[in-house]
C-alpha positions in Angstrom: 204.5 126.7 142.1 202.5 125.1 144.2 203.3 121.3 146.3 200.3 118.8 146.3 201.0 117.2 150.0 198.6 113.9 151.0 198.6 110.6 148.9 200.9 109.5 145.9 198.9 107.2 144.6 199.3 108.0 140.6 197.1 108.2 137.6 198.9 106.4 135.6 197.9 107.6 131.5 198.6 105.6 128.3 199.7 108.0 126.6 203.5 107.8 128.2 206.8 108.7 127.1 208.4 106.2 124.2 211.0 104.2 125.6 213.0 104.6 122.3 213.4 108.2 122.5 216.6 109.4 124.0 219.9 109.1 122.3 219.8 106.4 120.3 217.2 108.3 118.4 219.9 111.1 117.3 221.7 109.3 114.5 220.0 110.5 111.4 221.9 107.8 109.1 220.2 104.8 111.2 216.5 105.9 111.7 214.4 103.3 112.8 210.6 103.4 110.8 207.7 105.4 112.2 205.2 103.6 112.4 206.8 100.7 113.0 206.3 97.6 110.6 203.0 96.1 112.1 202.1 92.5 112.9 202.0 89.2 110.5 197.7 89.3 110.0 196.8 85.5 108.8 195.6 84.9 105.9 192.4 84.0 106.9 191.4 87.3 108.7 192.9 89.3 105.6 190.4 87.4 103.5 188.1 87.6 106.3 188.9 91.9 106.0 188.6 92.1 102.7 185.0 90.4 102.9 183.8 92.8 105.0 185.6 95.9 103.4 184.0 95.2 100.1 180.4 95.5 102.4 180.8 98.4 103.6 182.0 99.8 100.4 179.1 98.5 98.6 177.1 100.7 101.6 179.2 103.5 101.3 178.4 103.9 97.5 175.0 103.6 98.0 175.1 106.3 100.4 177.2 108.2 98.0 174.8 108.1 95.6 171.5 109.4 98.0 170.2 112.7 97.5 169.5 112.6 101.0 171.6 115.9 102.0 171.1 114.7 105.4 173.4 111.0 104.7 175.6 112.5 102.4 176.4 115.3 105.8 176.9 112.1 107.8 178.8 110.0 105.3 182.0 110.6 107.3 180.5 108.6 110.1 180.2 105.4 108.5 183.4 106.0 106.2 185.9 106.3 109.1 185.5 103.2 109.9 186.1 101.8 106.8 189.6 104.0 106.2 190.8 102.9 109.3 190.7 98.9 108.5 191.4 99.9 104.6 195.0 102.0 105.9 195.5 99.0 108.6 195.3 96.4 105.8 196.7 98.1 103.5 199.9 99.5 105.0 201.0 96.8 107.7 199.3 98.7 110.1 198.1 96.6 112.5 200.4 96.2 115.6 198.8 93.3 117.9 196.6 90.4 117.4 194.1 92.2 119.8 194.1 95.5 116.8 192.9 92.9 114.5 190.0 91.4 116.4 189.4 95.8 117.0 189.1 96.1 113.1 186.1 93.6 113.0 184.6 95.1 115.6 185.3 98.7 113.9 183.8 97.1 110.5 180.5 95.7 112.3 180.0 99.5 113.7 180.7 101.0 110.7 178.4 98.4 108.8 175.7 99.1 111.3 175.7 103.0 110.9 175.3 102.6 107.3 172.5 100.6 107.6 171.0 103.4 109.9 171.9 105.7 107.4 170.3 104.3 104.7 167.2 103.4 106.5 166.9 107.3 107.5 168.5 106.3 111.5 171.2 107.8 112.7 170.9 107.0 116.8 174.8 108.0 117.0 174.2 111.3 116.6 171.7 110.9 119.8 173.9 109.2 122.0 175.5 110.0 125.0 178.0 108.6 126.7 181.5 107.4 124.1 180.8 108.3 120.7 183.4 108.4 117.4 182.3 110.9 115.1 184.4 112.0 111.6 184.5 115.0 109.3 185.9 115.7 105.5 189.0 117.3 106.1 189.8 120.9 104.0 193.1 119.8 103.8 193.1 116.3 101.6 189.6 115.4 101.4 190.4 112.2 103.9 187.9 111.5 106.4 189.7 112.2 109.9 188.0 110.6 113.3 188.1 112.3 116.4 186.4 110.8 119.9 183.2 112.6 121.9 182.7 112.1 125.7 179.1 113.2 125.8 177.9 113.6 130.0 174.4 111.8 130.7 173.2 115.0 131.1 173.1 116.3 127.7 169.9 116.0 126.4 169.1 116.4 122.6 166.2 118.2 122.7 167.1 120.9 125.1 168.6 124.5 124.8 171.2 124.9 127.6 174.7 125.0 125.9 177.7 122.5 127.3 181.3 123.1 128.3 183.6 121.4 126.6 187.0 120.6 126.8 189.7 119.3 124.4 192.1 116.3 125.4 195.0 115.8 123.4 196.8 112.4 123.7 199.9 111.6 124.3 203.0 110.3 122.1 201.7 106.9 120.2 203.6 105.7 117.2 201.3 103.1 116.8 198.2 105.1 117.0 197.2 104.1 113.4 193.4 105.2 113.1 192.3 101.7 113.9 193.7 101.9 117.0 192.6 105.5 118.0 188.7 104.6 117.2 188.8 101.5 119.1 190.3 103.5 122.1 187.4 106.3 121.8 184.8 103.7 121.1 185.7 101.7 124.4 188.0 104.2 127.3 186.4 107.1 128.5 190.6 108.6 128.8 192.0 110.8 131.1 189.6 113.6 132.2 185.4 113.4 132.9 184.2 117.0 134.4 180.8 116.9 135.5 178.2 118.1 132.7 180.9 118.6 130.0 181.3 117.4 126.9 184.8 115.8 126.3 186.6 115.9 122.6 189.1 113.5 121.7 190.8 115.0 118.9 193.0 112.5 116.4 195.7 115.2 115.8 196.1 113.2 112.4 198.5 110.6 114.9 201.9 112.2 116.3 202.7 115.3 115.5 202.1 117.1 118.9 199.2 119.1 117.4 200.8 121.1 114.9 200.8 121.8 111.0 198.4 119.7 110.1 197.4 118.2 113.3 196.6 121.4 114.5 194.3 121.9 111.7 192.5 118.9 112.8 192.2 120.5 116.3 190.1 123.7 114.7 188.1 120.9 112.4 187.5 118.8 114.7 186.1 121.7 117.2 184.2 123.0 114.2 182.2 120.0 113.6 181.1 118.8 117.0 179.9 122.8 117.6 178.2 122.1 114.3 176.7 118.8 115.6 176.3 119.6 119.8 175.6 122.8 122.2 178.6 123.8 122.8 179.3 127.2 124.5 181.7 128.8 122.7 182.9 130.8 126.2 183.5 127.4 128.0 186.0 125.4 125.8 188.9 124.7 127.3 192.4 123.2 126.2 194.0 120.4 127.7 196.5 117.6 127.3 199.5 115.6 128.8 202.9 114.4 127.7 202.8 115.0 124.0 199.6 116.4 124.3 200.9 118.7 126.9 203.1 120.1 124.2 200.2 120.8 122.0 198.0 122.2 124.7 201.0 124.9 125.2 201.6 125.8 121.2 197.7 126.1 121.2 197.1 127.8 123.9 199.8 130.5 123.0 198.3 130.5 118.9 195.0 131.0 119.6 194.5 132.6 123.4 190.8 134.0 122.5 189.6 130.1 121.5 189.6 129.3 125.2 188.4 129.8 128.8 191.0 128.0 130.4 194.6 126.2 129.1 195.4 123.2 131.0 199.1 121.8 129.6 200.7 118.6 131.3 204.7 117.6 131.0 205.4 117.4 127.4 207.9 120.5 125.6 207.2 124.0 125.3 210.1 124.7 122.5 212.7 123.0 120.3 216.4 123.5 121.3 216.2 123.5 125.1 214.0 120.0 125.1 216.2 118.7 122.8 219.1 119.0 124.5 217.4 118.3 128.0 215.7 115.3 127.1 217.1 114.2 123.9 220.9 115.0 124.9 220.9 115.8 121.1 224.1 118.4 119.9 222.3 120.9 117.5 223.6 122.5 114.7 220.7 124.4 113.2 220.9 126.6 109.9 219.6 130.7 110.6 216.9 130.0 108.5 215.9 126.9 111.0 216.5 129.2 114.0 214.1 131.5 113.0 211.6 129.0 111.8 211.5 127.4 115.5 210.0 130.7 116.3 206.7 129.4 114.7 205.7 126.7 117.1 208.1 128.0 120.1 206.0 129.0 123.1 208.1 131.3 125.4 208.4 134.1 122.4 204.2 134.4 122.6 204.0 134.2 126.9 202.2 137.4 126.8 198.9 135.9 125.1 198.9 133.6 128.2 197.6 137.5 129.7 194.0 136.9 128.7 194.0 132.9 128.9 193.9 131.6 132.7 196.4 128.8 132.8 196.5 125.3 135.0 200.3 123.8 134.3 200.9 120.5 136.0 203.9 118.6 135.9 205.1 115.7 138.3 207.6 116.4 140.7 210.5 114.0 139.3 209.6 113.7 135.2 211.6 115.0 133.1 209.0 116.6 130.9 208.8 118.8 134.2 211.1 121.5 131.6 208.1 122.6 129.7 206.6 124.6 132.5 209.5 125.3 134.0 210.9 127.1 130.4 207.2 128.8 130.3 207.1 129.9 134.1 210.7 131.8 133.3 209.3 133.4 130.0 206.0 134.5 131.6 208.0 136.1 134.6 209.5 138.6 132.3 205.9 139.2 131.3 205.5 139.8 135.0 203.1 137.1 135.1 202.8 134.3 137.3 202.3 130.6 136.2 200.2 128.7 138.8 202.0 125.1 138.3 200.3 122.5 140.3 203.1 119.4 141.4 202.2 116.1 141.8 204.9 115.6 144.7 207.5 112.0 144.3 205.4 111.8 141.0 207.7 110.8 137.3 205.1 110.8 134.2 201.9 110.8 135.5 199.5 112.7 136.9 199.1 112.6 140.9 195.7 111.9 142.4 195.5 114.5 144.0 196.6 117.3 141.5 193.7 115.7 139.4 191.0 117.1 142.1 192.9 120.3 142.3 192.8 120.8 138.6 189.1 120.1 138.2 188.0 122.5 141.0 190.1 125.5 139.5 188.9 124.6 136.0 185.5 124.2 137.1 185.7 127.9 138.9 186.9 129.6 135.9 184.0 127.9 133.6 181.9 129.7 135.7 183.2 133.2 134.3 183.7 132.0 130.7 186.0 133.6 128.3 186.1 137.4 128.7 185.4 137.8 124.7 186.1 142.0 125.1 188.9 142.0 127.4 189.6 145.7 129.0 193.5 145.1 128.2 195.1 142.8 125.2 198.6 141.4 125.1 199.2 140.1 122.1 202.9 139.1 120.8 203.5 137.0 117.4 206.4 136.2 114.8 204.3 135.6 112.0 201.1 136.6 110.3 199.7 133.0 110.8 198.5 133.8 114.3 197.4 137.3 113.9 194.7 137.9 116.3 193.4 137.7 120.1 190.2 139.1 120.9 189.3 142.3 119.6 193.1 143.5 118.5 194.4 142.2 114.7 197.5 142.3 113.0 197.7 142.6 109.5 201.2 143.5 108.6 204.4 143.3 110.1 207.6 145.3 109.3 209.3 142.2 109.8 208.5 138.4 109.8 210.0 136.1 112.4 211.1 139.0 114.8 208.6 139.4 117.5 205.6 141.7 117.0 203.9 143.0 119.8 200.7 144.8 120.8 199.5 146.1 124.6 195.8 147.2 123.4 193.8 148.7 126.5 190.5 150.2 126.6 191.4 153.5 128.0 187.7 155.5 128.9 184.7 155.3 128.0 185.5 156.6 124.6 189.6 156.3 124.5 191.9 153.4 123.7 195.5 153.0 124.0 198.0 151.2 121.8 201.3 150.7 122.0 203.1 148.3 119.6 206.3 147.1 118.0 207.1 145.5 114.5 203.3 145.9 113.6 202.8 148.0 109.9 199.2 146.9 109.9 196.5 147.3 112.6 192.8 145.9 113.2 190.7 146.7 116.0 187.1 145.2 115.9 184.2 144.3 118.1 181.2 142.6 116.9 178.0 143.7 117.8 176.8 143.5 121.0 180.6 143.7 122.4 181.5 147.1 122.2 181.9 148.3 125.4 182.2 152.1 124.7 179.8 155.3 124.8 177.5 155.9 121.6 177.5 158.9 121.6 180.9 160.4 120.9 183.4 159.5 118.4 186.6 156.5 119.6 189.8 158.3 120.7 192.7 155.8 119.7 196.1 156.7 120.5 198.5 154.5 119.1 202.3 155.0 120.1 201.9 158.3 121.1 199.5 159.1 117.9 196.2 160.2 118.3 193.2 159.7 115.9 189.5 159.8 116.2 187.7 156.9 114.9 183.8 156.8 114.2 181.3 156.4 117.1 180.2 152.9 117.7 177.1 151.5 115.6 173.7 151.4 117.6 174.0 147.3 117.6 177.5 148.0 119.7 179.5 146.9 117.2 182.7 149.1 115.8 186.2 148.8 114.0 188.8 151.1 113.2 191.7 150.0 110.8 195.5 151.0 110.4 198.1 150.6 108.0 201.8 152.2 107.7 200.3 155.1 110.2 197.3 156.1 108.1 193.9 155.4 108.8 191.8 153.0 105.8 188.2 151.6 105.5 188.8 147.8 105.6 191.6 146.0 107.2 195.0 145.5 105.5 196.5 147.8 103.2 194.4 149.9 100.9 196.0 149.1 97.7 196.7 146.1 95.7 200.1 144.3 94.7 201.5 140.7 96.7 202.1 141.6 100.2 202.3 138.8 103.3 199.4 138.9 104.9 197.7 135.9 107.1 197.4 132.9 105.2 199.6 133.6 102.9 203.2 135.2 104.5 204.9 131.6 104.2 206.8 129.0 104.8 207.0 126.2 102.4 204.9 124.3 105.2 202.0 126.5 105.2 201.0 125.3 102.3 200.0 122.2 103.6 197.6 123.5 105.9 194.5 123.9 103.8 193.3 122.3 100.2 196.5 121.3 98.2 196.4 119.8 94.7 199.5 118.0 93.9 200.3 118.3 90.5 202.1 115.7 88.6 204.1 116.3 85.1 203.5 114.4 82.5 206.4 115.7 80.3 209.9 115.6 80.9 212.4 117.5 82.2 215.0 119.5 80.7 217.9 117.4 82.6 218.1 113.5 83.8 218.9 114.2 87.8 216.2 117.0 87.9 213.3 115.0 86.5 214.3 111.7 88.3 214.9 114.1 91.4 211.2 115.9 90.9 209.5 112.6 90.8 211.7 110.8 93.6 210.2 113.8 95.9 206.6 113.6 94.1 206.3 110.0 95.6 208.3 110.5 99.1 205.6 113.3 99.7 202.8 111.5 99.1 203.5 108.6 100.5 204.9 110.4 104.0 201.7 112.4 103.8 199.5 109.1 104.6 202.6 107.9 107.0 202.9 111.0 108.9 199.7 113.2 108.4 197.3 109.8 108.0 196.0 112.0 104.6 195.9 110.9 100.7 196.8 113.4 98.9 195.3 114.6 96.1 197.1 113.9 92.7 196.3 115.6 89.0 198.6 115.2 86.2 199.5 118.7 85.0 197.5 118.3 81.8 194.0 118.1 84.1 194.2 121.5 86.5 190.7 123.6 86.5 190.1 126.4 86.9 188.6 125.9 90.6 191.8 123.5 91.2 193.6 127.0 91.0 190.7 129.3 93.1 190.4 126.3 95.5 193.6 124.5 96.2 197.6 125.6 96.2 199.3 123.8 94.0 202.1 121.9 94.9 204.4 121.4 91.6 206.5 118.9 91.3 209.0 118.9 88.3 210.2 121.8 85.8 209.1 124.2 83.1 209.8 122.0 80.4 208.1 118.4 82.5 205.4 120.4 84.2 203.1 122.5 81.8 201.9 124.4 85.2 205.3 125.3 85.8 205.8 126.6 82.5 202.5 128.6 82.4 203.8 130.5 85.2 207.5 130.9 85.4 208.1 134.2 83.8 206.2 135.1 86.7 208.2 133.9 89.9 211.0 135.9 91.2 213.2 132.7 90.3 213.9 132.4 87.3 214.3 128.9 86.1 215.8 128.4 82.3 216.8 125.1 80.6 220.7 126.3 81.5 220.5 128.1 84.7 218.0 129.4 87.3 219.0 132.2 88.7 218.1 133.4 92.2 219.2 137.4 92.2 222.4 137.9 91.2 223.2 134.3 91.7 223.2 131.8 88.9 223.1 127.5 89.5 223.5 125.2 86.4 220.4 123.9 86.1 221.9 120.2 85.4 222.1 119.6 88.7 220.1 122.2 90.6 216.6 122.8 91.4 214.2 125.2 93.4 211.9 124.3 96.6 209.5 127.4 97.0 206.5 129.2 97.8 204.6 132.1 96.8 201.3 133.4 95.7 200.3 131.3 92.9 200.4 134.1 89.6 196.9 133.2 88.5 195.2 133.7 91.9 197.2 135.6 94.5 195.0 134.1 97.3 196.4 130.4 97.3 200.4 129.0 97.0 202.6 127.5 94.6 204.8 125.4 95.9 207.7 124.1 93.7 209.4 120.6 94.0 208.5 120.1 98.3 206.3 118.6 100.5 206.2 119.6 104.2 210.1 119.9 104.6 210.7 117.7 107.8 212.0 114.1 107.1 212.5 111.0 108.5 214.8 112.2 110.9 212.4 114.5 112.8 209.7 111.8 113.4 211.9 110.3 115.9 211.0 113.5 118.6 208.1 115.2 118.5 210.2 118.6 119.5 212.2 118.1 115.9 209.0 118.2 113.6 209.3 121.8 113.1 210.1 123.1 109.0 213.5 122.9 107.6 213.3 125.3 105.1 212.3 128.6 104.9 210.1 130.1 101.3 213.0 129.3 98.9 215.7 127.4 98.7 217.9 125.6 95.6 218.9 122.2 96.4 222.1 120.7 94.7 220.9 117.3 93.3 223.9 115.7 93.8 224.1 115.4 97.2 221.5 112.2 97.4 218.5 113.1 99.6 217.8 111.9 102.7 216.3 111.5 106.4 217.4 115.4 106.9 217.4 116.8 103.5 216.0 116.2 100.0 219.5 117.2 99.0 222.2 120.0 100.0 221.0 123.5 100.5 223.5 125.9 98.5 221.0 128.6 99.2 218.0 129.3 101.2 216.0 132.3 102.6 212.8 134.3 103.6 211.0 136.6 100.3 210.5 140.1 101.5 207.1 141.5 102.9 206.0 142.2 99.7 207.8 138.3 98.9 210.6 139.9 97.2 213.6 138.7 97.1 215.8 140.3 99.6 219.1 142.3 98.4 221.9 142.5 100.7 
């Protein structure tokens, strides 16, 4: 741990701790609205904004009808301005008179870009300095914004590639798209490394860059890489406060994506932070505790062995706890965390610390990412995060228990592996990456058992796959059948990290209570998907689902087999039997008059996609009050007693819940 001496001048950040956090936010029966209600917009401003929105909508319609492929691809760069102002106006999300003024500026920019694009001109795509861009998300087809700082040294005709730093913003309960875009058009932000592109993801609002916020980071980065010359071996992940929490989780879950990580403050796990920072008394269910392992970083600490990390905390900052927790977790892995401390500093970045951090990251950038390290340490609790560098875990013996791989290139033709809780393993090196000797078979030693794999190919690529101790010719299991695998492993919340369609029932459920509850939960999900994840859920009637929908999207099915035709079509293919009078889960039977299932399962009509029964993302309003609470509340399946009304914590009384086994089977005692 390094203490900096010298000046105590602070680099104050706009992303400070929300003052309302604390014990007053620990009462589930008294949950304040997030985002809060906005200020009143005068009738004159409302009418004027409406007129400008109408003008921009007309131009968007013309652009949408264009046959110019480039115009179509750049349409999100215009549409982000329309959606930001439209939603703020429609959902009472102007939080100051200044934001109303900013909305007019955003619409002027949107109309200007639209006119330029209609004329075949795109000057913002060749602009240095502050630039706001947009992309269309695969999750719900909404346009999402992100900010860029393009250095003056960037030339649009050159060939040299540039370092890119992701910077994650802090918690902002009033950070609407309107406010975010306005900030990114006016403010450079907290970092500006020399000759470096800085990317500011929106992260779909205030969720610590988890779930759809995590996907936003990956999609924004991918879009920026398609538009600018980014050196893939020099991408850093950075952030402060809530952004520091996002940095910790992205670093440990994607250790092969970055050349460096720079988390500041924030939190790195759920239970200890809530007890320490929120002074909350926790009483989790057993499955909630297990699901903390999705985002809790200490269990993934070994992954930082392959990702240089420069942590920062203010000496007097209560959120120093995050790095302290990770320092202890890393010590157990025999890794010493570089933890820079700003002396006598609360929740801010000390000026001297900022200089020290930039110096260290610049030095790391000279080395860049090591794409094929000679030793890979990798831990995970789920196949959602199953890869680091040339090591991929394709099967787990048991989900949500820690799996570990220690993989070493032990010689010119020798790889040594030690693993635990792993049933499937794949080793792969792309063309030009394999450092192994070309002329001899590769000796692969796994937990003491020796295999002789093929020689590397002449393009210096190589791969080797194991499943349950036997070599195979491809990654993953050699046989057909349902198995938990990457991006098809549950729990319920995983369905909302890829394309999904909400399927609305057009019939009537067998029981009135079920009918009312399923329709209420559908409405709750659609409302809160927009409010918390800033998306417009795609909703279709059960009678309108197409083959393309089945092939390309997770289907979120509300209703019962009588009210929802799609549920009725697949009901006999699900492990939970839902009949008119009973709900049968293994050896347990529940009265269907006042019980309903919430569940995720591979779609029987397309096992490469999920179906979900009667659930949106599983944390509710109480979790909005602190980002560390925003973790899954339900596992793969649950039975809900509808006689208990839904509240800010639960959709009803959860009377049974569990995970499916590794073959998507119901577990037996």
